[in-house]
KETORSE-195405 format. One record per atom (N, C-alpha, C): x negated, y negated, z negated; residue number from 1; atom name. Coordinates in steps of 0.1 Angstrom, whole numbers. Last residue first. Layout:
% KETORSE-195405
REC  X  Y  Z  NUM  CA
...
This chain:
% KETORSE-195405
REC  1241  881  -206  69  N
REC  1247  876  -193  69  CA
REC  1261  871  -195  69  C
REC  1211  887  -221  68  N
REC  1224  883  -223  68  CA
REC  1229  878  -209  68  C
REC  1185  910  -233  67  N
REC  1191  901  -223  67  CA
REC  1206  898  -227  67  C
REC  1153  913  -250  66  N
REC  1167  916  -248  66  CA
REC  1173  907  -237  66  C
REC  1126  923  -270  65  N
REC  1131  917  -257  65  CA
REC  1145  922  -255  65  C
REC  1102  919  -295  64  N
REC  1115  923  -291  64  CA
REC  1118  916  -277  64  C
REC  1071  932  -307  63  N
REC  1080  921  -304  63  CA
REC  1093  927  -301  63  C
REC  1061  963  -293  62  N
REC  1057  951  -301  62  CA
REC  1066  939  -297  62  C
REC  1073  980  -275  61  N
REC  1072  984  -289  61  CA
REC  1069  972  -298  61  C
REC  1098  978  -250  60  N
REC  1086  973  -256  60  CA
REC  1085  977  -270  60  C
REC  1114  989  -219  59  N
REC  1113  987  -234  59  CA
REC  1099  983  -238  59  C
REC  1125  996  -194  58  N
REC  1111  1000  -198  58  CA
REC  1109  999  -213  58  C
REC  1150  984  -191  57  N
REC  1149  998  -194  57  CA
REC  1135  1003  -198  57  C
REC  1150  956  -185  56  N
REC  1148  960  -199  56  CA
REC  1147  975  -201  56  C
REC  1154  953  -156  55  N
REC  1140  954  -162  55  CA
REC  1140  959  -176  55  C
REC  1179  948  -146  54  N
REC  1175  962  -147  54  CA
REC  1161  964  -153  54  C
REC  1188  922  -141  53  N
REC  1190  928  -155  53  CA
REC  1185  943  -156  53  C
REC  1183  918  -114  52  N
REC  1176  911  -124  52  CA
REC  1177  917  -138  52  C
REC  1192  929  -90  51  N
REC  1188  938  -101  51  CA
REC  1181  931  -112  51  C
REC  1217  905  -81  50  N
REC  1207  915  -77  50  CA
REC  1204  924  -89  50  C
REC  1234  887  -90  49  N
REC  1240  897  -82  49  CA
REC  1230  907  -77  49  C
REC  1236  870  -121  48  N
REC  1228  875  -110  48  CA
REC  1236  886  -103  48  C
REC  1248  854  -142  47  N
REC  1256  861  -132  47  CA
REC  1248  866  -120  47  C
REC  1225  843  -156  46  N
REC  1237  835  -152  46  CA
REC  1244  841  -140  46  C
REC  1209  856  -184  45  N
REC  1212  857  -170  45  CA
REC  1225  849  -167  45  C
REC  1185  851  -205  44  N
REC  1198  847  -204  44  CA
REC  1202  846  -189  44  C
REC  1164  870  -224  43  N
REC  1167  867  -211  43  CA
REC  1182  864  -209  43  C
REC  1144  864  -251  42  N
REC  1158  866  -247  42  CA
REC  1160  861  -233  42  C
REC  1119  878  -270  41  N
REC  1122  872  -257  41  CA
REC  1137  875  -254  41  C
REC  1107  870  -303  40  N
REC  1116  877  -294  40  CA
REC  1117  870  -281  40  C
REC  1084  874  -331  39  N
REC  1089  867  -319  39  CA
REC  1099  876  -312  39  C
REC  1066  868  -361  38  N
REC  1076  876  -354  38  CA
REC  1081  867  -342  38  C
REC  1031  858  -356  37  N
REC  1044  856  -363  37  CA
REC  1054  865  -355  37  C
REC  1007  852  -344  36  N
REC  1007  860  -356  36  CA
REC  1020  857  -364  36  C
REC  1000  852  -309  35  N
REC  1008  848  -320  35  CA
REC  1007  857  -332  35  C
REC  984  861  -288  34  N
REC  982  848  -293  34  CA
REC  990  844  -306  34  C
REC  992  887  -279  33  N
REC  977  884  -282  33  CA
REC  975  871  -289  33  C
REC  1019  886  -276  32  N
REC  1013  897  -284  32  CA
REC  999  893  -288  32  C
REC  1023  865  -259  31  N
REC  1028  864  -272  31  CA
REC  1021  874  -281  31  C
REC  1010  876  -235  30  N
REC  1006  863  -242  30  CA
REC  1010  863  -256  30  C
REC  1026  898  -230  29  N
REC  1012  900  -233  29  CA
REC  1006  887  -240  29  C
REC  1051  886  -226  28  N
REC  1049  896  -236  28  CA
REC  1035  897  -240  28  C
REC  1045  872  -202  27  N
REC  1049  865  -214  27  CA
REC  1047  874  -227  27  C
REC  1040  893  -185  26  N
REC  1029  883  -188  26  CA
REC  1033  876  -201  26  C
REC  1065  907  -185  25  N
REC  1052  914  -189  25  CA
REC  1041  904  -193  25  C
REC  1081  887  -175  24  N
REC  1083  892  -189  24  CA
REC  1071  899  -194  24  C
REC  1071  886  -149  23  N
REC  1071  874  -158  23  CA
REC  1073  878  -172  23  C
REC  1075  911  -139  22  N
REC  1061  906  -140  22  CA
REC  1061  894  -150  22  C
REC  1103  912  -140  21  N
REC  1095  922  -147  21  CA
REC  1081  917  -149  21  C
REC  1111  890  -123  20  N
REC  1115  890  -137  20  CA
REC  1106  900  -145  20  C
REC  1108  889  -95  19  N
REC  1097  884  -104  19  CA
REC  1100  886  -119  19  C
REC  1129  900  -81  18  N
REC  1115  902  -76  18  CA
REC  1104  898  -86  18  C
REC  1152  892  -95  17  N
REC  1148  906  -95  17  CA
REC  1133  908  -91  17  C
REC  1166  868  -101  16  N
REC  1151  868  -102  16  CA
REC  1145  883  -102  16  C
REC  1193  857  -102  15  N
REC  1187  864  -90  15  CA
REC  1172  864  -90  15  C
REC  1185  837  -127  14  N
REC  1195  839  -117  14  CA
REC  1189  845  -105  14  C
REC  1177  830  -162  13  N
REC  1175  836  -149  13  CA
REC  1187  836  -140  13  C
REC  1159  816  -189  12  N
REC  1171  816  -181  12  CA
REC  1168  822  -167  12  C
REC  1146  827  -217  11  N
REC  1142  827  -203  11  CA
REC  1155  827  -195  11  C
REC  1136  817  -249  10  N
REC  1148  819  -240  10  CA
REC  1143  817  -226  10  C
REC  1120  829  -276  9  N
REC  1117  824  -263  9  CA
REC  1129  827  -254  9  C
REC  1119  824  -310  8  N
REC  1127  829  -299  8  CA
REC  1124  822  -286  8  C
REC  1102  833  -338  7  N
REC  1101  825  -326  7  CA
REC  1109  831  -315  7  C
REC  1110  834  -372  6  N
REC  1111  841  -359  6  CA
REC  1111  831  -347  6  C
REC  1088  826  -399  5  N
REC  1099  823  -390  5  CA
REC  1099  831  -377  5  C
REC  1078  847  -426  4  N
REC  1075  839  -414  4  CA
REC  1087  837  -406  4  C
REC  1076  845  -461  3  N
REC  1084  850  -449  3  CA
REC  1081  841  -437  3  C
REC  1058  856  -486  2  N
REC  1057  846  -476  2  CA
REC  1065  851  -463  2  C
REC  1070  861  -519  1  N
REC  1068  867  -506  1  CA
REC  1068  856  -495  1  C
């Protein structure tokens, strides 16, 4: 069995509410159309005080996305 490695993209954030959703959407689109391996997007938040962490509620079916703070 040929097992593929998981590619993890780490996105550090701090008070990025205005751009995080669009940034993750663009990154997700690129990864979905250009990679033939499992991947994940991990958003690492550094204590944002705005709505930076509200974006994951939309969810994604291809790949994975999550956040850590």
